[in-house]
N, C-alpha and C positions, 0 to 999 in steps of 0.2 A: 504494501499499499506506500501512496505517496502522494503529496499534497499534489491538487491540481486546479484547474479552473473552470467550469461549466460554464459555457456560453450560450444564449439561444439572442439568436437575430432575427429582428424585425424588418417590414418594409417590406421590399421590391428584391427579392434574395434568392427566390427562385426562377428557373427559367433563364440565368445569367451567368453561367460559367462559376457561380460562389463556391458551391464545393470543389471544383478543378483547381481554382484561385486558391482555396484556404490551405489543399495538400500541398501547392508549388510555395506559400509562403511559409508553412508552420515546418516543412522539411529544411528550407532556407537557413530559418532559425534555428535548426536541431532541436525542434519540440518533438514530445510525442502526443498521439492522441487518436482523434479520429474526429468526422464531420459526416452529417447526413441530414438529409430534407426530411422536415415534418407534414405531415398531413395537413397541419393546419395552416400551412403556409411558411412557417419559420424556417429556421435553417440552426442545427442543434450541432455545438461542437464541444469537446472537451479538449484541454491541454494539458499539457505538463511540461516540466523541466528550470530551466535557470529564469528566475522571476522577472529579469531584465525582458530577457526573451519575451517570456509570455504577456509583458507590457505593453512590449512594443507590436507583438500579434494583436490588441486588442487595438491598438489604434489604429493599425492597419486594418482589421474590421470594420472599425466606423466609416471607412473609406471604401471597401471591398474592391471586388473589379469595375471596369467601367461603367458597364449598364446596371450595377445595383444603386438602389436607393436605400440605404440602412437608414434607418430611424430612430430605433431603440436598441439597444444589447444590455440584456438581462446576465450579470455577471454571479456566479457562486461559487465560493469554495469550497471543495470537495475531496473526498479522500479514497481515491478508486485505485483497481490494478490497471496501469499503463500497457498499450501495446509498446511494442520494441519502436514502430515505423509509424507516423502519422500516414493516417489512411482514411478514403470514405468508405461508408456503412450506406446500405441499403434504406431506403423511406421508412419511417417510422409511423 
């Protein structure tokens, strides 16, 4: 178990390559975790790793990929088992 952050992103975040973008960003920051679309139209993400890198990821998520319009991010600290490599998961 390690400290991580759970993010729920609101706005125009589906159908805009958000998950693929998030995988690229998280891997470039050497973060572990995952991202997936949710049926309610949000994107859910869990990130773990260096505190500074997690803060940078959250800052990048506020902008997102070019077609996204992020209106809100809900961030919660969580303890969870993290996958070794950041990956996209199926819609929940």
